[in-house]
Phi, psi and omega in degrees: 000134169281113188280352182298126179067006175283146180265117188237134176250125180239119172275140183070035186292345177255010177282186183300297179292319182304321180302313183291324178293314180298317178303316180292317179297320176299315179298330179278357177090015179284156171264109192252133170243139185234130168279120185238122180269316183213156178287135178235085189297338181273355185284160175300323178305313181283316183299322183261010175053046179292342179300337179287349186242007181229164170268121183267129175243098181288136177155186187238154176297332181290348181271089185298320182296321177300316181294319177299315181296319180296314180291325181293318184272335187283330182048058187279151174276328182208153178233131172246115184260099182249339187296137180189162165275113196250007185255121184300315182299320178296318179298321179293322183284325187211083191289331189302312179297328177295315177297321180298310182290314191276329182260298178302317180301322181291316181287330174302313182294314183292327175295319176298321178291325178298320183274346181224081194301144172232166184279333185208137177228126177242119183254128179278108168265219184193158171300334182289346176297336180287338183076192183274133181205147173270354181268085185242153359285159175295137168245164189298337179270006178292139179301149177267108189226053175301145180244309183274163192308310182296315181300317179297319181299323179283322175301314182295313180300320179298312180295322178298317177301317178297322180295321180292330174286310185297324186269321187243005179058031174298140181280058187258142172230161186233138173253139174233100187259154168288188180293124184270132181231156180150181182291148175095000176273110182257016173276088192290348177281351172285147193294322184286303179296324179296318179293317178299315179303312181298312184296319180290341176265000180076027181246156177292133177290140181266129175246112184289329181269196174274002177088359185252007175294137186252133181214166163271149173227123187234136183291139190300322181289334172291323176296319177301316176304317180297315179301320183288323178289325177293315178297322178296316179297316180296320179295334177272006178083018184250145170062027174298140181084000182271153171250150183228120170282138179232113187206159171266003177056038177231067182295137179219163176267170187299317182296327176296320177295314180298317180296320178296320179291323176299320179291315180299319181277356182056044177230051178291349176285341183268096182286145180294144175267097186271112188259342175052048183253352186294140178216157179056040176232150181286133187284316179228125174207131175201161195246156168255116183257022184296332182296310181291328177293318185285315188270329185245355176074012178281144166208151182292143177272354183225131169281179186299318182299315180293321179297318179292320178298315181294326177296312179299317180301319181296314182291326175297318183287329187253353179082151178232000000 
């Protein structure tokens, strides 16, 4: 899709990923509207004053009437649904708000899209929607079997998106990404920004788990590229109802990530503080992204080492 002059609605447009997507859409000449729930002063959206270039719609995904009104008056060409409660620990401590935002919020948005058609809808699911499995890497036809609250919320949202395509032919597609890393993530309990913050402050990085949990880590601007190629395909009437894994296909454990960051920051003297406190989290999960590479021509522009270096550079330049 040529995004110039296209009208785009982004939920969670000031979040970590949303900021980078909105920034790119603005650069491409799109007319962007963002559903914004709360101010996030540390985000790229706030730091780079992207609010001056978008239409802001304050509100929550749980507000169905707001979403219906927004879709009815906006006459959007495409919708990117990124807003969610995205922290696993918060979901474990208090699941109801996570279910409200991630499940109810998704069907509210898709129902609004059903009654007010758009050409393309991209819904952010997660690798965690697959749940725990010994059959790795996950492929798109793997069953969605979330067990713990956050994982279940993503499994449900993913299935709801599929139902709206199968039943109402909504032009919806789903992304299932690995762990997204890069500048502007202020959720310091995540291993990459938290470790960078500690190292740049001269403190030992905290590892909540035993350090052996295995994940994918993908650079945020590569994820934005994936969203745009998926949105372009959907806007052209292709691959509706499909799910797409987005990964650099380089699974590593937490300690490997921490050690790489210690080297980049030249703080190998700061040994990790391994607390082994993590619970109700999947021990090993990583993705096979061959489908998006084969059908849409996407591939990551950064390997893990480059992604970590760029992340450190951003936090050094912008402060932590």
